[in-house]
C-alpha positions in Angstrom: -77.6 -110.7 -88.7 -74.7 -109.0 -90.5 -74.4 -106.5 -87.7 -73.1 -109.1 -85.1 -69.5 -108.0 -85.4 -70.3 -104.3 -84.8 -70.6 -102.5 -81.5 -69.6 -103.6 -78.2 -70.5 -107.3 -78.8 -68.1 -107.4 -81.7 -65.4 -105.7 -79.7 -65.9 -108.3 -76.9 -65.5 -111.2 -79.4 -62.4 -109.6 -80.9 -60.8 -109.1 -77.5 -61.6 -112.7 -76.5 -60.1 -114.0 -79.7 -57.0 -111.9 -79.2 -56.6 -113.3 -75.6 -57.0 -116.8 -76.9 -54.4 -116.2 -79.6 -51.9 -114.7 -77.0 -52.4 -117.7 -74.7 -52.0 -120.1 -77.7 -48.6 -118.6 -78.4 -47.4 -118.4 -74.8 -48.5 -121.9 -73.7 -45.7 -123.9 -75.3 -43.1 -121.8 -73.6 -44.8 -122.3 -70.2 -44.9 -126.1 -70.7 -41.2 -126.3 -71.6 -40.4 -124.0 -68.7 -41.8 -126.4 -66.2 -40.3 -129.5 -67.8 -37.1 -129.3 -65.6 -39.2 -129.0 -62.4 -41.2 -132.0 -63.5 -38.0 -134.0 -64.1 -36.8 -133.1 -60.6 -40.1 -134.1 -59.1 -40.1 -137.5 -60.9 -36.5 -138.2 -59.7 -37.5 -137.3 -56.2 -40.5 -139.6 -56.4 -38.3 -142.5 -57.6 -35.9 -141.9 -54.7 -38.8 -142.0 -52.3 -40.2 -145.2 -53.8 -36.7 -146.8 -53.5 -36.5 -145.8 -49.8 -39.9 -147.2 -49.1 -39.1 -150.4 -50.9 -35.9 -150.8 -48.9 -37.8 -150.5 -45.6 -39.9 -153.6 -46.4 -43.6 -154.2 -46.0 -45.5 -152.6 -43.2 -46.0 -154.6 -40.0 
């Protein structure tokens, strides 16, 4: 059982852990990068809701 981290299976596990570590480091930058776009979408949604409310109820 001590030979689990040797050979191709061990290499596969190490590559998977490295990929997860890279994604873990990059993810916060991606989240903060889309924050401005989300703020724009929220503002547009509010404007749309105000326009719909000013039209009154559907007939």
